[in-house]
C-alpha positions in Angstrom: 173.1 -66.6 51.5 176.4 -68.2 52.1 176.9 -69.9 55.4 180.3 -69.8 57.0 181.7 -73.2 57.9 181.9 -74.2 61.5 185.1 -72.8 63.4 185.6 -75.2 66.2 188.9 -77.0 66.0 191.2 -76.9 63.0 189.9 -74.8 60.1 188.9 -77.2 57.2 189.3 -75.7 53.8 186.0 -75.7 52.0 187.0 -77.1 48.7 186.3 -80.2 46.6 189.6 -82.0 46.0 190.4 -85.4 44.6 194.2 -86.1 44.9 194.3 -89.9 44.7 192.1 -92.6 43.2 188.9 -93.3 45.3 189.5 -95.0 47.6 193.1 -94.0 48.1 196.0 -96.1 49.4 195.6 -95.3 53.0 191.8 -95.9 52.9 192.6 -99.3 51.1 195.0 -100.4 54.0 192.3 -99.7 56.4 189.6 -101.5 54.4 191.9 -104.5 54.5 191.9 -104.2 58.3 188.0 -103.7 58.2 187.6 -106.9 56.3 189.6 -108.8 58.8 187.9 -107.4 61.9 184.2 -106.5 61.0 181.5 -108.6 59.7 180.5 -108.6 56.0 177.1 -107.1 56.9 178.8 -103.8 57.8 179.2 -102.0 54.4 180.0 -98.4 53.2 178.4 -96.2 50.6 181.8 -94.5 50.0 184.5 -96.5 51.5 187.0 -93.8 52.3 188.1 -93.4 55.8 187.5 -90.0 57.3 190.2 -87.7 58.8 188.0 -84.6 59.5 184.7 -83.0 58.4 183.0 -79.7 58.8 181.2 -77.0 57.0 180.2 -78.9 53.8 183.1 -81.2 53.2 184.4 -84.5 54.3 188.2 -85.1 54.2 189.7 -88.5 54.0 193.0 -89.9 55.2 194.4 -89.6 51.7 193.8 -85.9 51.6 190.7 -86.1 49.3 188.0 -83.6 50.2 184.4 -84.5 49.3 181.4 -82.2 49.1 178.9 -83.7 51.6 175.4 -84.3 50.3 174.7 -87.0 52.9 175.2 -85.5 56.4 175.7 -89.1 57.8 172.2 -89.8 56.7 170.6 -86.6 58.0 172.4 -86.7 61.2 174.9 -83.7 61.0 172.1 -81.2 60.0 173.9 -78.4 61.7 177.3 -79.6 60.6 179.9 -82.1 61.6 181.5 -79.8 64.2 179.1 -77.2 65.0 180.6 -74.8 67.8 177.7 -74.9 70.2 177.4 -78.7 69.9 181.2 -79.3 70.3 181.4 -76.8 73.3 178.4 -78.1 75.2 179.5 -81.8 74.8 183.1 -81.0 75.7 182.1 -79.3 78.9 179.8 -82.1 79.8 182.6 -84.6 79.2 184.7 -82.8 81.8 181.8 -82.9 84.4 180.7 -86.6 84.1 179.9 -89.0 81.2 177.1 -91.0 82.7 175.0 -91.8 85.7 172.0 -93.5 84.1 168.9 -91.1 84.3 166.9 -93.8 85.9 169.4 -93.8 88.7 170.6 -90.3 89.1 168.8 -87.6 87.0 170.5 -84.4 85.6 169.1 -81.2 84.3 170.1 -81.4 80.7 167.7 -84.5 80.0 164.8 -82.3 81.3 165.9 -79.4 79.2 165.9 -81.4 76.0 162.5 -82.7 76.8 161.2 -79.2 77.6 162.5 -78.0 74.3 160.8 -80.8 72.2 157.6 -80.4 74.1 157.4 -76.8 72.9 158.7 -77.5 69.3 156.8 -80.8 68.4 153.4 -80.3 66.6 151.6 -82.4 69.3 148.2 -81.2 70.5 147.9 -80.1 74.1 150.4 -80.6 76.9 153.2 -82.9 75.8 155.7 -85.1 77.4 159.1 -86.6 76.1 161.2 -89.5 76.8 164.7 -89.9 75.4 166.3 -93.0 73.9 169.4 -93.9 71.9 168.3 -94.4 68.3 165.5 -93.9 65.8 164.6 -97.4 65.8 164.4 -97.4 69.7 162.2 -94.4 69.6 159.8 -96.0 67.2 159.6 -99.1 69.3 158.8 -97.1 72.5 156.2 -95.0 70.5 154.4 -98.1 69.8 154.8 -99.4 73.4 153.2 -96.2 74.5 150.3 -96.5 71.9 149.5 -100.1 72.9 149.7 -99.2 76.7 147.3 -96.2 76.1 144.7 -98.1 74.0 145.1 -101.7 75.1 145.0 -102.8 71.5 147.7 -104.6 69.6 147.7 -103.9 65.8 149.9 -101.2 64.1 149.2 -100.0 60.6 152.3 -98.8 58.5 152.7 -98.0 54.8 154.4 -99.4 51.8 157.9 -98.0 51.0 158.4 -97.3 54.8 161.6 -97.6 56.7 161.4 -97.6 60.6 164.8 -99.3 61.6 166.7 -102.6 61.9 165.4 -104.0 65.2 163.0 -107.0 65.1 160.0 -104.8 65.5 161.2 -102.1 63.2 162.3 -104.5 60.6 158.7 -105.8 60.6 157.4 -102.2 60.2 159.9 -101.7 57.3 158.6 -102.4 53.8 161.8 -103.4 51.9 162.9 -106.8 52.1 166.6 -106.8 51.0 168.9 -106.0 52.6 166.9 -105.2 55.8 164.8 -108.2 56.4 166.0 -111.1 54.3 166.9 -114.1 56.4 166.2 -112.3 59.8 162.5 -113.6 60.3 160.2 -114.6 61.6 158.8 -111.2 62.4 156.4 -109.6 64.8 152.8 -110.1 64.7 149.8 -107.6 64.4 151.7 -105.3 61.8 149.7 -104.4 58.7 150.6 -102.5 55.6 148.5 -99.9 53.7 149.5 -98.4 50.3 151.5 -95.0 50.5 150.1 -92.2 48.6 153.2 -92.0 46.2 152.1 -89.6 43.5 154.7 -90.5 40.8 153.8 -94.2 40.9 150.0 -94.1 41.9 148.2 -96.3 39.3 145.5 -93.8 38.5 147.7 -90.8 38.6 148.5 -88.2 41.1 145.2 -86.4 41.1 143.3 -89.4 42.6 146.3 -90.5 44.7 145.4 -88.9 48.3 141.6 -89.9 48.0 142.3 -93.5 46.9 145.1 -94.1 49.2 142.8 -92.9 52.2 140.1 -95.2 51.0 142.5 -98.1 51.0 143.6 -97.3 54.5 140.1 -97.2 55.7 139.3 -100.6 54.1 142.3 -102.0 55.8 141.4 -100.7 59.3 137.7 -101.2 59.3 137.3 -104.4 57.2 140.6 -106.4 57.3 141.9 -105.8 60.8 138.9 -104.5 62.7 139.0 -101.0 64.2 138.8 -102.2 67.7 142.0 -104.1 67.3 144.2 -101.2 66.0 146.4 -99.1 68.4 148.0 -96.7 66.0 148.8 -95.8 62.5 152.5 -95.1 61.9 153.7 -92.7 59.0 156.7 -90.8 57.9 155.6 -87.4 56.7 158.3 -87.8 54.1 159.4 -91.3 53.7 163.2 -91.7 53.9 164.8 -95.0 52.7 161.7 -95.4 50.6 162.9 -92.8 48.3 162.0 -89.3 49.9 158.4 -89.8 48.9 156.4 -86.8 49.7 152.8 -88.1 50.3 150.2 -86.6 47.9 148.8 -83.2 49.1 146.0 -83.7 51.6 146.9 -87.4 52.3 148.4 -86.8 55.8 145.3 -84.7 57.0 143.1 -87.5 55.7 145.1 -90.0 57.8 144.8 -87.7 60.9 141.1 -87.5 60.4 140.7 -91.3 59.9 142.6 -91.8 63.2 140.7 -89.2 65.1 137.2 -90.7 64.0 138.2 -94.1 65.1 140.1 -93.2 68.4 143.5 -94.4 66.9 146.7 -93.0 67.7 148.7 -91.3 64.8 152.4 -91.6 65.1 154.7 -89.6 63.0 158.2 -91.0 62.4 160.2 -87.9 62.0 163.5 -89.7 62.6 165.0 -88.5 59.3 162.7 -85.5 58.4 162.6 -83.7 61.7 164.8 -81.2 63.5 165.0 -78.5 60.7 165.8 -80.7 57.9 162.9 -79.8 55.8 162.8 -76.0 56.6 160.5 -76.5 59.6 161.2 -78.1 62.9 159.1 -81.1 61.9 158.0 -82.2 58.5 154.5 -82.7 59.8 154.1 -78.8 59.8 154.0 -78.7 56.1 150.7 -80.4 56.0 149.4 -78.8 59.1 148.9 -82.2 60.8 149.2 -82.8 64.7 150.3 -86.2 65.4 149.5 -87.8 68.8 153.1 -89.0 69.1 156.3 -87.9 67.2 159.7 -89.6 67.2 162.9 -87.9 66.4 166.6 -88.9 66.3 169.3 -88.3 63.6 169.7 -84.6 63.5 168.8 -84.2 67.1 172.2 -84.9 68.6 174.5 -83.2 66.0 176.2 -86.5 65.6 175.9 -87.9 69.0 173.5 -90.9 69.6 170.1 -89.6 71.1 166.4 -90.1 70.1 163.1 -88.9 71.5 159.4 -89.9 71.8 157.2 -86.8 72.3 153.5 -87.3 72.7 150.3 -86.1 74.2 150.7 -86.1 78.0 147.8 -88.5 78.7 149.4 -91.0 76.2 152.9 -90.8 77.5 151.7 -91.2 81.0 150.0 -94.5 80.2 153.2 -96.6 80.4 153.8 -97.8 83.8 156.6 -96.6 86.1 159.8 -98.5 84.8 158.2 -99.2 81.5 160.2 -96.7 79.6 163.9 -95.8 79.5 167.2 -97.6 79.3 170.7 -97.6 80.7 172.2 -95.3 78.1 169.0 -93.4 77.2 169.4 -89.6 77.2 173.1 -89.7 78.0 174.3 -86.5 79.5 176.8 -85.7 76.8 174.2 -86.3 74.0 171.7 -84.2 75.9 174.2 -81.4 75.9 174.8 -81.9 72.2 171.1 -81.7 71.5 170.8 -78.5 73.4 173.7 -77.2 71.1 171.8 -78.2 68.0 168.7 -76.2 69.2 171.0 -73.2 69.8 172.7 -73.5 66.4 169.3 -73.8 64.6 167.9 -70.8 66.3 171.1 -68.5 66.3 171.7 -69.0 62.6 168.1 -69.3 61.4 168.8 -72.7 59.9 165.1 -73.2 59.3 165.3 -70.4 56.6 168.6 -71.9 55.5 167.0 -75.3 54.9 164.3 -73.6 52.8 166.8 -71.8 50.6 168.9 -75.0 50.1 165.7 -76.6 48.9 164.9 -73.8 46.4 168.4 -73.9 45.0 168.4 -77.8 44.6 164.9 -78.1 43.2 165.6 -75.4 40.7 168.8 -77.0 39.4 167.4 -80.5 39.5 164.3 -79.7 37.5 166.5 -78.0 35.0 168.4 -81.3 34.8 165.1 -83.2 34.5 164.2 -81.2 31.4 167.4 -82.0 29.7 167.4 -85.8 30.6 164.3 -88.0 30.6 165.9 -90.5 32.8 165.1 -88.1 35.6 161.6 -89.2 36.1 160.8 -87.3 39.3 162.2 -84.5 41.4 160.8 -84.1 44.9 161.4 -83.2 48.6 161.2 -80.4 50.9 164.0 -78.1 52.3 167.4 -79.9 52.5 165.7 -83.3 51.9 165.6 -83.7 48.1 165.6 -86.7 45.7 165.5 -87.6 42.2 164.0 -90.8 40.8 165.7 -92.3 37.8 164.0 -94.4 35.2 164.7 -95.9 31.9 164.4 -93.4 28.9 161.1 -93.4 26.9 158.6 -92.3 29.5 157.3 -95.7 30.9 158.7 -94.9 34.3 160.5 -98.2 34.7 163.0 -98.0 37.7 166.6 -97.8 36.6 168.7 -98.9 39.6 171.7 -99.7 37.3 171.9 -96.1 36.2 171.5 -94.9 39.8 174.4 -97.0 40.9 176.6 -95.6 38.0 175.7 -92.0 38.6 176.4 -92.4 42.3 179.7 -94.0 41.7 180.7 -91.4 39.3 180.0 -88.6 41.7 181.9 -90.3 44.3 185.0 -90.5 42.0 184.5 -86.9 41.2 184.5 -85.8 44.9 180.7 -85.5 45.7 179.1 -87.8 48.4 175.6 -88.8 47.4 173.3 -91.5 48.8 171.0 -93.9 47.1 167.7 -95.0 48.3 164.2 -96.1 47.2 162.2 -99.5 47.2 163.5 -100.0 43.6 167.1 -98.8 44.4 166.6 -96.0 41.7 166.7 -92.9 44.0 169.5 -90.5 44.6 168.9 -88.6 47.8 170.5 -85.4 48.8 171.0 -84.4 52.5 173.5 -81.5 52.7 174.4 -80.2 56.0 172.8 -76.7 56.6 176.3 -75.3 57.1 177.3 -76.0 53.6 178.2 -72.7 51.6 176.3 -71.7 48.5 179.4 -72.2 46.5 179.8 -75.8 47.5 176.2 -76.5 47.1 176.2 -75.1 43.6 179.4 -77.0 42.8 178.0 -80.3 44.0 174.9 -79.9 41.9 177.2 -79.3 38.7 179.2 -82.4 39.5 175.8 -84.3 39.6 174.7 -82.7 36.3 177.9 -83.8 34.6 177.6 -87.4 36.1 174.0 -87.7 34.8 175.1 -86.4 31.4 177.9 -88.8 31.2 175.9 -92.0 32.4 172.5 -91.3 30.9 
């Protein structure tokens, strides 16, 4: 199936085109201005300045057109200029830009919450509150869990990424660049091993069972069950390297929580909202978290996030305990409603599944030809390869990962790196990408691996 590019605004030619060196002269001028105006801590994966984007391409100010395998880190899932997103947001801009929902409410906020209450895999009646970012959603999910249980401790997993605020930095596993020099961090956060099949010491067959046993030991013996409010898990880990937990592990986590009266929070900031071929990645394992966080793909490029949870839990926070000045901005709410419309009208859940089938097939073919591709994994349009040194010992190869990504960028393909060891290439194409561009991007990747391996 070929998906037509978005048609809102100027038509963007759906081609890969490299006209200049990358970055080109105009982008280099802007980079000089950036260095004078912005702090060094703000870096760019591909330092070209964008002039337009849509369908499956990003066009820079020098006229170069890049195939987009990044989607702004899973944000533009329905495309950079999806018609219903643009139309709804534009109409709202003409009505009003802000009132603060905590001062004067508006219907679109309620409508977004109603849709998420129906879609999220939360058991029983659900409630939703809106926020500005994924990190803010995670923090508020933990606030809700602590308010509902009266307990302080939060259990997270190795390789996790949950954000860049003080609490979410604490929850995040990787030190550099996210945590180094920014401590001290928050108390009462504990880390369990993730059921990472490719790197589990005794092999993938025992992975789910042994990781669950380690989680039980941490909760019951090291922390004390009565001290734990919640277990927080990404159904597919994002920055950690698109790690799909071993089959059966997530149901075991849910059971462990249920038996102890703990709240299970699923961080679906990156994996949710159609990215994996279901509305939420939790659905692949049949789990029903008590609380789900979403963001990124929810707003079609506008900042909006959500916490959706069991009604009795969400109601535990006192009046005034949730919300914020900009939370659930009316323009972002309309954009989110446009995202729901795009996904349903164009059956983008099926489209994500088809993208995943194409990518996994091609990447496994590449893996058979190159032993530096140690693992191919993912679901839907959330796919990754883990790169290792040749010879079969699975040693991470971040240097090769960097070279392949750089070659892809020079050849007009935007890819992102990830992983606790810096050795994962992750692919997040927009669901509006055509089959032709998708396959062309995979062939650019194939050539880059062959050239650098």
